[in-house]
C-alpha positions in Angstrom: 34.0 -1.6 -101.7 37.2 -2.6 -99.7 39.1 0.2 -101.2 36.4 2.7 -100.3 36.3 1.3 -96.7 40.1 1.8 -96.4 39.8 5.3 -97.8 37.1 6.1 -95.2 39.2 4.7 -92.3 42.3 6.7 -93.4 40.2 9.8 -93.7 38.6 9.3 -90.3 42.1 8.8 -88.8 43.2 12.1 -90.4 40.1 14.0 -89.1 40.5 12.6 -85.6 44.2 13.6 -85.5 43.4 17.1 -86.8 40.4 18.0 -84.6 41.6 16.3 -81.3 45.2 17.6 -81.5 46.0 20.5 -79.1 49.4 21.4 -80.7 50.5 22.8 -84.0 49.9 20.3 -86.8 52.5 18.6 -88.8 51.5 16.7 -92.0 52.9 13.2 -91.8 53.4 11.5 -95.2 54.2 7.9 -94.3 54.4 4.4 -95.7 51.8 2.1 -94.1 51.0 2.9 -90.5 47.7 1.9 -89.0 47.8 -1.7 -90.3 49.4 -3.6 -87.4 52.8 -3.7 -89.1 55.3 -3.3 -86.3 57.8 -1.5 -88.3 55.4 1.3 -89.5 53.9 1.6 -86.0 57.4 2.0 -84.5 58.3 4.6 -87.2 55.2 6.6 -86.3 56.0 6.4 -82.6 59.5 7.6 -83.2 58.3 10.6 -85.2 56.0 11.5 -82.4 59.0 11.8 -80.2 61.3 13.6 -82.6 58.6 16.1 -83.4 56.9 16.2 -80.0 55.9 19.9 -80.2 53.6 19.0 -83.1 50.5 16.8 -83.5 51.2 14.5 -86.4 48.4 14.4 -89.0 48.4 11.7 -91.6 48.0 13.1 -95.0 44.9 11.2 -96.5 45.1 9.7 -99.9 42.4 9.7 -102.5 39.4 12.0 -102.8 39.8 13.1 -99.2 43.0 14.9 -99.9 41.0 18.1 -100.6 40.7 18.5 -96.9 44.2 20.0 -96.7 43.1 22.8 -99.0 40.5 23.9 -96.5 42.7 23.5 -93.4 45.3 26.2 -94.0 46.7 25.8 -90.5 48.8 22.9 -91.7 51.8 24.5 -93.2 54.5 22.0 -92.3 55.0 18.5 -93.7 57.5 15.6 -93.2 58.2 12.5 -95.3 59.4 10.2 -92.6 60.6 6.6 -92.6 59.6 3.8 -94.8 61.0 3.3 -98.3 59.0 5.9 -100.0 61.2 7.7 -102.5 61.0 6.5 -106.1 59.0 3.4 -106.9 55.2 3.7 -107.5 54.0 6.8 -109.3 51.0 7.0 -107.0 53.2 7.4 -104.0 55.1 10.3 -105.7 51.8 12.0 -106.7 50.5 11.5 -103.1 53.6 13.1 -101.6 53.6 16.0 -104.2 50.0 16.8 -103.4 50.8 17.3 -99.7 54.2 19.0 -100.1 52.8 21.5 -102.7 50.2 22.6 -100.1 52.7 23.1 -97.3 55.2 25.9 -96.7 58.0 24.0 -94.9 58.7 20.4 -96.1 61.5 18.0 -95.1 62.5 14.4 -95.5 63.6 12.6 -92.3 65.1 9.1 -92.5 63.3 7.9 -95.6 64.7 5.2 -97.8 65.0 5.4 -101.6 63.9 2.4 -103.7 66.7 1.0 -105.8 66.4 1.1 -109.6 68.2 -2.1 -110.1 65.4 -3.9 -108.2 62.3 -1.9 -108.9 62.5 -0.4 -112.4 62.0 -3.6 -114.2 59.4 -4.9 -111.7 57.2 -1.7 -111.9 57.9 -1.0 -115.5 60.4 1.6 -117.0 57.7 4.1 -117.8 56.1 4.2 -114.3 59.5 4.3 -112.7 60.9 7.1 -114.9 57.7 9.2 -114.4 57.9 8.8 -110.7 61.5 9.9 -110.6 60.6 13.1 -112.4 58.0 13.8 -109.8 60.4 13.0 -106.9 63.0 15.4 -108.3 60.4 18.1 -108.2 59.4 17.2 -104.6 63.0 17.0 -103.3 63.9 20.2 -105.1 61.7 22.2 -102.7 62.9 20.5 -99.5 65.4 22.5 -97.5 66.4 19.4 -95.6 66.7 15.8 -96.9 67.9 13.1 -94.5 67.8 9.5 -95.8 68.1 6.1 -94.2 71.4 4.8 -95.5 74.3 5.1 -97.9 72.6 3.3 -100.8 69.7 5.8 -100.6 72.1 8.7 -100.6 74.0 7.4 -103.6 70.8 7.1 -105.7 69.8 10.7 -104.9 73.3 11.9 -105.8 73.0 10.1 -109.2 69.8 12.1 -109.7 71.8 15.3 -109.1 70.5 16.0 -105.6 73.4 17.1 -103.5 71.8 18.5 -100.3 71.0 15.1 -98.8 72.7 13.2 -96.0 72.5 9.9 -94.2 70.8 10.1 -90.7 69.6 6.5 -90.4 66.2 5.0 -89.8 64.0 7.0 -87.4 63.4 4.0 -85.2 66.9 4.5 -83.9 65.2 6.8 -81.4 64.3 3.7 -79.4 67.9 2.4 -79.0 68.5 1.0 -75.5 71.0 2.8 -73.3 74.6 2.0 -72.6 73.7 -0.2 -69.6 71.5 -2.4 -71.8 74.5 -2.8 -74.2 76.6 -4.1 -71.3 74.0 -6.6 -70.2 74.8 -9.6 -72.4 72.3 -12.4 -72.9 72.9 -15.9 -71.6 76.0 -17.4 -73.3 73.8 -20.0 -75.1 70.4 -18.3 -75.4 68.0 -18.8 -78.3 68.0 -17.9 -82.0 65.4 -15.3 -83.0 63.9 -15.8 -86.5 61.5 -13.8 -88.6 60.1 -14.5 -92.0 58.0 -12.3 -94.3 55.2 -12.6 -96.8 56.7 -10.7 -99.8 54.0 -11.2 -102.5 56.9 -12.2 -104.8 58.6 -8.9 -104.5 61.9 -10.3 -103.4 65.4 -11.4 -104.5 65.1 -14.9 -106.1 62.5 -17.5 -105.8 60.1 -17.8 -102.8 60.3 -21.6 -102.8 64.1 -21.5 -102.5 64.2 -19.4 -99.4 61.3 -21.2 -97.8 63.1 -24.6 -98.1 66.4 -22.9 -97.0 64.7 -21.6 -93.8 63.4 -25.1 -93.0 66.9 -26.6 -93.5 68.5 -23.8 -91.4 66.1 -24.4 -88.5 66.8 -28.2 -88.6 70.5 -27.5 -88.5 70.2 -25.1 -85.6 68.0 -27.6 -83.6 70.6 -30.3 -84.2 73.3 -28.0 -82.9 71.3 -27.5 -79.7 69.8 -24.0 -80.2 66.3 -23.0 -79.0 64.2 -21.4 -81.7 62.1 -18.3 -81.2 59.8 -17.2 -84.0 58.7 -13.5 -84.2 55.7 -12.5 -86.2 55.6 -8.7 -86.9 52.6 -8.5 -89.3 49.5 -10.7 -89.2 49.9 -11.8 -92.8 53.3 -13.3 -91.9 51.8 -15.7 -89.4 50.7 -18.5 -91.7 54.1 -18.7 -93.3 55.8 -18.7 -89.9 53.5 -21.4 -88.6 54.1 -23.5 -91.6 57.9 -23.5 -91.2 57.6 -24.0 -87.5 55.3 -27.0 -88.0 57.7 -28.5 -90.6 60.6 -28.2 -88.1 58.7 -29.0 -84.8 59.5 -25.5 -83.4 56.0 -24.3 -82.7 56.6 -23.9 -78.9 57.9 -20.3 -79.2 55.9 -18.3 -81.8 55.4 -14.7 -80.6 53.5 -12.0 -82.3 54.2 -8.3 -81.9 52.2 -6.1 -84.2 52.1 -2.7 -82.4 54.3 -2.5 -79.3 57.9 -2.2 -80.3 59.1 -2.0 -76.7 57.6 -5.3 -75.8 59.3 -6.9 -78.8 62.7 -5.4 -78.0 62.5 -6.6 -74.4 61.4 -10.1 -75.3 64.3 -10.4 -77.8 66.7 -9.0 -75.2 65.6 -11.6 -72.7 65.5 -14.7 -74.9 67.7 -14.3 -77.9 71.5 -14.0 -78.4 71.4 -13.9 -82.3 68.6 -12.6 -84.5 68.1 -13.4 -88.2 65.1 -11.7 -89.8 63.6 -10.7 -93.1 61.5 -7.7 -92.0 63.7 -4.7 -92.1 62.4 -3.2 -88.9 62.4 -6.5 -87.1 66.1 -6.7 -87.6 66.5 -3.0 -86.9 64.7 -3.2 -83.6 66.7 -6.2 -82.6 69.9 -4.3 -83.2 68.5 -1.5 -81.1 68.4 -4.0 -78.2 72.1 -4.8 -79.1 71.4 -8.3 -80.3 73.9 -9.4 -83.0 71.6 -9.6 -86.0 71.6 -11.0 -89.5 69.4 -9.4 -92.2 67.9 -11.9 -94.6 67.6 -9.3 -97.3 64.6 -9.8 -99.6 64.8 -6.2 -101.0 67.6 -3.6 -101.3 66.3 -1.6 -98.4 67.6 -4.3 -96.0 71.2 -3.6 -97.2 70.6 0.1 -96.9 69.8 -0.1 -93.2 72.6 -2.6 -92.3 75.2 -0.5 -94.1 74.0 2.6 -92.1 75.0 0.8 -88.9 78.2 -0.8 -90.2 76.7 -4.3 -90.4 76.9 -4.9 -94.1 78.8 -8.2 -93.6 75.8 -9.5 -91.7 73.5 -9.5 -94.7 72.4 -12.6 -96.7 70.2 -12.2 -99.8 67.2 -14.4 -100.2 68.4 -15.5 -103.6 71.8 -16.7 -102.2 70.4 -18.0 -98.9 72.4 -21.2 -98.1 71.5 -22.8 -94.8 75.0 -23.9 -94.0 76.5 -20.5 -94.5 73.8 -18.8 -92.4 74.3 -21.3 -89.6 78.1 -20.6 -89.7 77.3 -16.8 -89.7 75.1 -17.2 -86.7 77.8 -19.1 -84.8 80.4 -16.5 -85.8 78.2 -13.6 -84.6 77.7 -15.4 -81.3 81.4 -16.0 -80.9 82.3 -12.4 -81.4 79.2 -11.0 -79.8 81.0 -8.6 -77.4 82.7 -6.7 -80.3 79.5 -6.8 -82.4 77.5 -5.3 -79.5 80.1 -2.5 -79.0 80.0 -1.7 -82.7 76.2 -1.6 -82.7 76.2 0.7 -79.7 78.8 3.1 -81.1 77.3 3.4 -84.6 73.6 3.5 -83.5 74.1 6.2 -80.9 76.2 8.3 -83.2 73.3 8.3 -85.8 70.7 8.7 -83.1 72.4 11.9 -81.8 72.6 13.2 -85.3 68.8 12.6 -85.7 68.1 14.4 -82.5 70.2 17.4 -83.6 68.6 17.6 -87.0 65.1 17.2 -85.6 65.7 20.0 -83.1 66.8 22.3 -85.9 63.8 21.4 -88.1 61.3 21.9 -85.2 62.7 25.3 -84.5 62.3 26.3 -88.1 58.8 24.8 -88.4 57.6 26.6 -85.2 58.8 29.9 -86.7 56.8 29.0 -89.8 53.7 28.5 -87.7 54.2 31.8 -86.0 54.6 33.6 -89.3 51.8 31.8 -91.1 49.7 34.9 -91.3 
């Protein structure tokens, strides 16, 4: 019953987008938007900006996918953001269904699941079957832009040579140069974010939970104010538990939809951010806050490498409170150089995304004009 309700809601979202849009349609194959997950909502908002001449239409999963066959006006599709490539066979089938129905298909800033992490967890058969499907999908894409260097390397190992790194689409929301020059207070707060991973993480959940508690106690003893950021409703109970254990419940802030409010709040109150959610850390870097990724999956490394911050990554299975505290202090001490690096690398990738999106839009608009 729950699955049927979700399918209905997704289909209603699709039909609303299609019939109320007044621009050419662009099929949007995404990860998990529409569920109050800040990262996915920010990705959707970014794609609306990059592909502004189009009305994005979510491709519906399940039995409602037949609708694309009776709506021939939709001839363009984009796989955008998220960590969608490889992994579950169902995601591959879902994407293939959409791309096989569209004339012009591209990949824009999507991540690739890492085989070292996912093949054993999903099962070798499911992983291998999904890879075969993805090779077919990507083989028909004239343009493939991926999130980071790890994603690119995996595709190259598959024999796909026409891919390039363009970064995560949320880079669109990077603050301007003036914001980069506006440093936070010399001794502001530490922003923290934890995630409910359902066990899909490096190492043991109990280890990183206790490590977080110990880290917060160390930071409090050193005189830091703690700001908790909840970016998905299901992360709130875990956040509240750690905050209660460490007497840091004063500043628990939830941002589920509005990425701009989150970025401005972080910019105002935080001088170093350490988070698990990939897009929590990403959005903090776009506000030019020196940030540490507490990597629970390979995708976190992929993003941080794309912006030259691979040294600011700590895996959940090697999370040592003392080391992370020292890393926070180090990031704070050299914050000026970190901020400059963030600005330079992020804006280079952002301009690359703008250039690629403009080219794609021109080609897709021609496809719309020639659809007859």
